[in-house]
C-alpha positions as CSV (number, residue, x, y, z in Angstrom):
1,M,-3.7,-27.8,-3.2
2,R,-0.8,-26.8,-5.2
3,I,0.1,-23.1,-4.9
4,S,-0.7,-22.4,-8.5
5,D,-4.2,-24.0,-8.0
6,V,-4.9,-21.8,-4.9
7,I,-3.9,-18.7,-7.0
8,A,-5.9,-19.9,-10.1
9,E,-8.9,-20.7,-8.0
10,G,-8.8,-17.3,-6.3
11,V,-8.9,-15.3,-9.5
12,L,-11.0,-17.6,-11.6
13,G,-13.8,-15.5,-13.2
14,A,-12.9,-12.3,-11.4
15,D,-13.2,-8.9,-13.2
16,P,-9.8,-7.4,-13.6
17,A,-10.6,-4.7,-10.8
18,D,-11.1,-7.5,-8.4
19,I,-7.8,-9.5,-9.1
20,P,-5.5,-7.5,-6.8
21,G,-7.9,-8.1,-3.9
22,K,-8.4,-11.7,-4.7
23,L,-4.6,-12.2,-4.9
24,C,-4.3,-10.6,-1.4
25,V,-6.8,-13.1,-0.1
26,A,-4.8,-16.0,-1.8
27,A,-1.6,-14.8,-0.1
28,V,-3.2,-15.0,3.2
29,R,-4.4,-18.6,2.4
30,L,-0.9,-19.6,1.3
31,L,1.3,-18.0,3.9
32,P,1.3,-17.7,7.7
33,V,0.0,-14.2,7.7
34,A,-3.2,-12.6,8.9
35,D,-3.6,-9.8,6.3
36,A,-2.4,-8.5,3.0
37,S,-2.6,-5.4,1.0
38,V,-1.1,-3.9,-2.3
39,S,-0.2,-0.4,-3.0
40,L,1.0,1.2,-6.2
41,R,4.2,3.4,-6.3
42,S,3.7,7.0,-7.2
43,D,5.4,10.3,-7.0
44,G,5.0,11.6,-3.4
45,M,3.3,8.8,-1.8
46,P,2.1,5.2,-2.5
47,V,-1.5,4.6,-3.4
48,Q,-3.4,1.8,-1.9
49,L,-5.1,-0.4,-4.3
50,S,-6.6,-3.3,-2.4
51,A,-6.5,-5.1,0.8
52,S,-7.7,-8.3,2.3
53,S,-9.2,-6.7,5.4
54,P,-10.0,-3.4,7.1
55,R,-6.9,-3.8,9.2
56,A,-4.7,-4.2,6.3
57,E,-6.3,-1.2,4.6
58,H,-5.6,0.8,7.7
59,L,-1.9,-0.2,7.9
60,S,-1.4,0.4,4.1
61,E,-3.0,4.0,4.6
62,L,-0.8,4.5,7.7
63,Q,2.4,3.9,5.7
64,A,1.3,6.2,2.9
65,T,0.5,8.9,5.6
66,L,3.7,8.5,7.3
67,G,5.8,8.1,4.2
68,D,7.7,5.5,6.2
69,G,7.4,1.8,6.7
70,P,8.4,-1.6,5.2
71,C,6.4,-0.9,1.8
72,T,8.2,2.3,1.4
73,S,11.6,0.7,1.9
74,A,10.8,-2.1,-0.4
75,A,9.7,0.3,-3.1
76,E,12.8,2.3,-2.8
77,T,15.2,-0.5,-2.7
78,R,13.3,-2.8,-5.2
79,A,14.1,-5.6,-2.8
80,A,12.0,-7.6,-0.3
81,V,11.9,-6.2,3.2
82,L,11.3,-8.6,5.9
83,A,10.5,-7.0,9.2
84,T,10.3,-10.0,11.6
85,D,9.7,-8.4,14.8
86,L,8.2,-4.9,15.1
87,T,8.0,-5.0,19.0
88,S,11.8,-4.6,19.6
89,G,15.2,-4.6,18.1
90,R,16.2,-3.3,14.7
91,D,12.8,-3.5,12.8
92,A,11.2,-1.4,15.7
93,A,14.0,1.1,15.6
94,R,13.9,1.4,11.8
95,W,10.3,2.5,11.7
96,P,9.6,3.6,15.2
97,V,6.2,5.4,14.6
98,F,4.9,2.9,12.1
99,A,6.1,-0.1,14.5
100,Q,4.3,1.5,17.3
101,Q,1.0,2.0,15.3
102,A,1.2,-1.5,13.8
103,T,1.8,-3.2,17.1
104,A,-1.2,-1.3,18.6
105,A,-3.3,-2.7,15.8
106,G,-2.1,-6.3,16.6
107,I,0.6,-6.7,13.9
108,R,4.0,-8.0,15.0
109,A,5.8,-8.5,11.6
110,V,5.5,-7.2,8.0
111,Y,6.8,-8.7,4.9
112,A,7.0,-6.2,1.8
113,M,7.5,-7.6,-1.6
114,P,8.3,-5.3,-4.5
115,L,6.1,-5.6,-7.6
116,G,8.0,-5.1,-10.9
117,N,11.6,-6.1,-11.9
118,D,15.2,-5.3,-10.9
119,T,15.1,-1.9,-12.4
120,V,11.4,-0.8,-12.1
121,C,9.2,-0.9,-9.1
122,V,5.4,-0.5,-9.6
123,G,4.3,-1.1,-6.1
124,T,4.5,-3.5,-3.2
125,L,2.5,-6.5,-1.8
126,D,2.5,-6.2,2.0
127,L,2.0,-9.2,4.2
128,Y,1.1,-8.7,7.9
129,R,1.6,-11.1,10.7
130,D,0.2,-11.1,14.2
131,V,3.1,-12.9,15.8
132,P,6.9,-12.2,15.3
133,G,8.8,-14.6,13.1
134,E,10.8,-15.2,10.0
135,L,9.3,-16.7,6.7
136,T,10.9,-20.0,5.7
137,R,12.8,-20.0,2.4
138,R,9.8,-21.9,0.7
139,E,7.4,-19.2,2.2
140,V,9.5,-16.4,0.7
141,R,9.5,-18.1,-2.7
142,I,5.6,-18.4,-2.3
143,A,5.4,-14.7,-1.5
144,E,7.6,-13.8,-4.5
145,L,5.4,-16.0,-6.7
146,V,2.2,-14.1,-5.6
147,A,4.1,-10.9,-6.1
148,S,4.9,-11.9,-9.7
149,V,1.5,-12.7,-10.5
150,M,0.3,-9.4,-9.0
151,T,2.7,-7.6,-11.1
152,V,1.3,-9.2,-14.2
153,A,-2.2,-8.3,-13.1
154,L,-1.3,-4.7,-12.7
155,T,0.9,-4.1,-15.8
156,A,-0.1,-6.6,-18.4
157,L,-3.8,-6.3,-18.7
158,P,-5.0,-5.4,-22.3
159,R,-6.4,-2.0,-22.3
160,G,-9.6,-3.3,-23.8
161,Q,-10.3,-5.5,-20.7
162,E,-9.9,-2.8,-18.2
163,N,-13.6,-1.9,-18.4
164,G,-16.2,-3.6,-16.4
165,P,-18.9,-5.7,-18.0
166,E,-21.4,-2.9,-18.0
167,G,-19.0,-0.2,-19.5
168,D,-17.7,1.2,-16.2
169,D,-14.8,3.5,-16.1
170,L,-11.3,2.3,-16.3
171,W,-10.7,-0.1,-13.3
172,L,-8.1,2.3,-11.7
173,S,-10.1,5.4,-12.3
174,G,-11.8,5.5,-8.9
175,L,-8.4,5.0,-7.2
176,A,-6.8,7.6,-9.4
177,K,-9.6,10.2,-8.7
178,A,-9.0,9.7,-5.0
179,H,-5.3,10.1,-5.3
180,D,-5.8,13.4,-7.5
181,E,-7.0,15.1,-4.4
182,V,-3.6,14.6,-2.7
183,Y,-2.0,16.3,-5.6
184,Q,-4.5,19.0,-5.6
185,A,-4.2,19.6,-1.9
186,V,-0.4,19.7,-2.1
187,G,-0.6,22.4,-4.8
188,M,-3.0,24.4,-2.6
189,I,-0.8,24.1,0.5
190,M,2.1,25.2,-1.7
191,V,0.2,28.4,-2.4
192,Q,-1.0,28.8,1.1
193,L,2.4,28.5,2.8
194,G,4.9,29.6,0.0
195,V,6.6,26.2,0.1
196,D,7.8,23.5,-2.5
197,S,5.8,20.4,-3.2
198,D,7.9,18.2,-0.8
199,E,7.4,20.6,2.2
200,A,3.7,20.7,1.3
201,L,3.3,16.9,1.3
202,A,5.3,16.7,4.5
203,R,3.0,19.3,6.1
204,L,-0.1,17.3,4.9
205,R,1.3,14.1,6.4
206,A,2.2,15.6,9.6
207,D,-1.1,17.2,10.1
208,A,-2.9,13.9,9.2
209,F,-0.9,11.9,11.6
210,A,-1.3,14.5,14.5
211,D,-5.1,14.1,14.1
212,S,-5.0,10.4,13.6
213,R,-6.3,10.8,10.1
214,T,-5.2,9.6,6.7
215,A,-3.4,11.8,4.3
216,L,-6.3,11.3,1.8
217,E,-8.9,12.4,4.5
218,V,-7.0,15.7,5.1
219,A,-6.5,16.2,1.4
220,H,-10.1,16.0,0.7
221,D,-10.8,18.6,3.3
222,V,-8.2,20.9,1.7
223,V,-9.6,20.5,-1.7
224,W,-13.1,21.2,-0.5
225,H,-12.0,24.3,1.5
226,L,-12.9,22.6,4.9
227,K,-9.3,23.0,6.1
228,R,-6.6,25.6,5.2
229,F,-2.9,25.7,6.1
230,D,-1.6,28.9,7.5
231,P,2.0,30.0,8.0
232,D,3.4,29.4,11.4
């Protein structure tokens, strides 16, 4: 099938809320990758939107928790980041903690494609491969095409089409609600420790990583008074 046919078939008849996930699945069909995820860029930390598999979801949350990884680098530079071998060499040294965790999950390469244009990045499409290796020039173009379609899906939907067929909330509202807890938790940690927002987020991330949890999980506990940060 033509590339455009695979993409069109994947999203045909899908509700707007399902399109990012459908495009992740289409990317896995079109490219020599095992998993895919999409994250939105946000102040403080990226927000996971959808993933093709639980493993991709875990790796996306891992990068958000660490504040480091190919997707973070792609969002900051607004350019594709092609980490072809996380087991050794430059890529393993560039993101050592993420590389160790990713390889433990069976991933050996990550290709992060920015969503947006040359001046604005709204997020990233992350492609995960279970063997080291480079993408061919044609495969890079395919990844860029999927990223372009993903960008349109995230930024060009008419507001009237964001509701589900039964009058559900806006299609991003559930995600926004979950991410709001991170901001609430950061504010509470700022008060508890007397630090600024950057330090509070860093402490949240460090605590999450130390306990092998995600930043969202720890934020939830802080907001619901199940956890408190005390000065050292």
